[in-house]
Structure formats: structure tokens, C-alpha cells
N, C-alpha and C positions, 0 to 999 in steps of 0.2 A: 505494499500499499504507500510505502515511503520511501520505494528503491530511489538510490539517489540524493539523499539525504545526508548531510554528515550528522555527525555525533552531537551535536548542541540541539539542530532541529527535532531531533530525533527524542531526546532528553526533554527539551521543552513542551513536546507536545503531550508527551506520557506523563510528566510531572503534573501539565497542567489540564489533565482530565482525571487526574483522581479525587475522587470525594470523600466526604464524610468529617468526622469530627476530630479522629484520630490519623486515618489514610491521607487526608486532605492536608492538614496541619506538617506532618513530616513531609509530603513533598512538596509544600510551600519551603520548608527547612532546608531541604537538600536542595529543590533550586535556587534558593538564594546563595547558597555556599558556592554550589558551581560556578552563577554569575561574579562572585567575590574572586574563587580563583581563577575564574578566565582575565578579568581586570588585573590582576596581582602579574598574569602571565606577559599581559600587552604592555604592563609598565615597566616588569624588569629588563636591566639593560641586557644586550648580549652575551651570550654564556663564552668562559672561556675556552679554547681550545683543551679538548680531555676532560671539562667541567660534565660530571652528570647531571643528564638534563632533569625538570623537575615533572612529577607526575601529571599526566593531563587534567584539563579542567571537567572535560566532560566526559562519563565512563562510557565505553564503547556499546554495541547492542548486546553482547553478552554479557557483559559487568552488569547491565541495566535490567535484565529479564533475572539476573541472577541476585541483583540486590533485592528486588520486588519480590522476588519468589521467599527469600529469606523472610524480607518485612511481615507478610502475610504468616509464617510459618508459628504455630501458636505455643511452643515449647521450648526449644535448644534457643531459638534466635532470641526470646526474652532475657534467659538469662545469660545469654551471651551480652546483649545490650546492658543487663544490669552491670554482669562483671567490669565491662569498658566503661560505664559511666563511675563506680567505684574506683577505679585506677587512673580517670581523667584528671589532669593536669596543667594548668597554662604553660607553654613553652616560654624559654626568655625572651626568642623574639617570635612568637607566635603574634598576630593581629589579634584585638579583641573581639572584634568583628565576626572574623573565623573558629575561634575560640567556642563564641557563645551560639555558634550555628550548630559546631558540633556537638557543644551539651543538649541543645534543646533536642535534638535528633536524638542523642540518645537516652532521653530523658522520656520521650513520645515512645518511641521503640519499646523501652522496657517497663513501661505504665506506670514512673513514680510520681509520686504524688507530688504537690507543689511545698508543703511543709519539709518534707526530707531532701526535695530537692533543693531547696533553698541551703540548708547544710551543707549538700555536697559542693555545692557553687561556690559557699565562702569558703570551704576548705581546698577548692579546687583553682581560685585567682593567687597570681602573683603575690606574693608576699607585700611589695609595694605600693601596688594597685588597692590593697585590702587596707592599709593604714592611710593611704587616701580616704579612701570611704568611710571609714570610720573618724577621721579627722574634720569630715564634711556635717557630722552630728546630724544626719538625716534619717527621715525613718528607711529602714530595710527590714522591718520586720516579716515581710512577704515576700516569696520568690520575686515576684513580680516587679517589686520595687528595688529588690537587690539588684536585680538584671539590668536594669535604666540607669542606675548607678553607676555600675561597673560599665557598660558602654560608654556613658558619656565620659567619666571620670579615664577609662583605656584612648579613649580617641584623644582626650585634652593632653595626655603623657604623650602619644605618637606625634601629637601636632608640635608640641615643646620640643621632642629630640628631633625631629626634624629641622623644624627652627633652628634649634644648635647648632647642628650638624654642617647649616649651610653657613653660618656665620665663621668669618677667617678671624685668627687674632691679629690686632694690629702691631705695627712693624716700625720701627725707629732705623734712618739711615744713618749709617756710620761710615763713610766712604766706601771703600769696596766692599764692604759686608752690610748683610742685614741682620739685625738681633729684634728676635720677638720684645714685647713689651710685659710677656710675661716671667721674663728671665730676670728682670730687672729687678732688685732686692730693696735699692734706696727711693725710687720713686722720683730719682732726681734726671733731668736729660742730660745726656754727655755730651761732653764737651768734644766736638768734631774737630776744632784746629788743635787740640792735645792731641788726641790720638793720631792724628796725621801726622804731625809733627814727631812724635815715639816712634813711629810705625817709619820714619824716614831715616831717625838717627840711630835706630835699633841696629843697622848693618855696618857702623862703621867703627865695630870693635868694642873693648869691653869701657865699661863706664867708671871713672873717678870718682871715688869717694868724697873729696876733699871739694872740687871744684863742679863737679855734677856733667861734666863734658864726657865726650866719648875719644877712644883712641888710647890713653893710657892707663894707668893703674894711681892708686895714693902717693905711692913710694916713687911714682917717675913725673910728681907734676911740679911744676915751674911757679903755680901760684902759691900766695901767701897760705899758711895753715890754717882751717877754719876748726874751731873748737866741736868735739863730738857732743853728738845730741843728749841734752840732760847735762853736760858737765860744765861747769862754770868757768867764767873767764877768766877768773884770776887764778885757778888751779891747772888751766894749759898755760897759763905765763910763767907759773912756777916751775912749771916743768922743763922749760925751756933752757937751758945751760948757758951761763955766760952770757945772756943778754946786755942792754943796757939799763935795764933796772935793777938785774942784780951788780952792776958797777956803782949805780949809784948810791945804793944804802951801805954799800963799804965806807968805813970811817965815819958813819953815823954814830951817836950816843944810843943808849936805849930808846929813852925819850923820842929821840930823832926818828928814829924806825918805830917806833911804835905809832906815832902820827901818820908817819906814811904809807906804814900798811894800814892803817882804816881809811885815811884817803882812798887809798888805792879799792879796797873794800867797797866804799860807798857809791 
């Protein structure tokens, strides 16, 4: 009757003709799940070479027939769906709409009552999503309300993650290199001129600790000696042998030397 039609047309035609309070709801959930999977496949990027392709969104005719026959089996299929519902948990990367569609299909197939399904759904949701639902402090005493809150909060989290991934960190330009703003710990913009000068001088040999120039070391420096950091000037002057001040104090009395070193200290 539908020879030549593709799997999507056949599945949509079959599911749309299943009626009844139980069968119709199950068919609608399965149809929504297939459509969501098809939209995800269309929006997905091309597969890398050697990657395993995802399963098709629409079941083939043989799989569709086996699925429908299994749904109407009264005993084993219901127990299987009940066992699947007890073990069901939302995956770390599973979208909320896909998970809720899978949960609802198993709920209908296993004939699970709403009160018990609410507890199972609360246990099956991701912990972070469940924490956000509890923080909202809204009514979640029924299965329908909990399912609605889970869908709203799950979509909000997915939208937040998409927006965060689309934003790139701000970067400062430093000469020929780029540096992320998150790598700076002081919060002060870097001195571009100082960075360029240090990079130019760094290739001219060792740095002198006395005059801070490059190309020689401190013992080869011809500049006047500078005191070390934290060392008083008077102590450095005393450490220099046979300088002018030492010649000056020779021949002074004790009182004159005491006054001389007091003025020098001041």
C-alpha cells in the first residue's frame, strides 16, 4: 500500500493511526521522539572519518512491526518496560526532551501509575537539574508538575551551556603574543613598552646587577658601585678600604670622630 515510501513517511502514517487512551499516547510519544532525533541528526556536524554513525531517527519497517507487536504483548513486554523504567537515568549529555520522551514511553508501556512514576522520575533526573528544581521551591507534588519543571529547567540549562560555549575569553595584545585575561592575576594591564624593551635586551648577554645593563657582570662593571638592596649606604661606605672618608678621620680626636660619624649617619 505504501511501496516506495521512506521510513519516515511509513512511521508517521502508522503512528498517526494508532488510537486509544494508552496506544494513542504511546504512539504520540514515539512520534515526537523520532522527530526530535531526526532534527538532532540534521543539525549535527559532519562525521569525522572512521567515526561510528548514530542510529537512524526513524525505524525501518521490520523494526516498526516488531516494536508495535511487542507493545501489544500483554505479559513479557510490560515486565520488560517496567524493568527498563527502574534502571533509567538521564545521561550526562542527554537532552531533557529526549529523556522525558523515553521516560514517558516506558511509563505508558509498563502501565506505571503517576504517583510511582513521579518518584522514579525524580530519581532518574540528573542531580544538577534536580537541585535547580528544588531551589525554585515550586509545586512538584505530582508527576505532571515535576515533568513540566524538569523540561523548563533542563531547556534553560541547555541554553545557558550553548551561550557559554559560544563566548570566547577576552585577550590582551602584548607585542607579538596574545594573552588571555583569565591568566592575569593582578588585574593591571601590562606595560607593552616594558615588555618590548625586555625582549629586545634579553639577547645581549648577561645582566649586570650593579648598573642593570646587559653584556657584562657586576665584577666587570666600570660604573660606581651601588649598595645592595636593603643594605644601608653607611655600611657600604665603611666596607670600602682606604677611601677618602677613612683618610679624613685619621688624626681626629674621639669627640671629633663621634660628631663626624653622627653627621654621616644623619
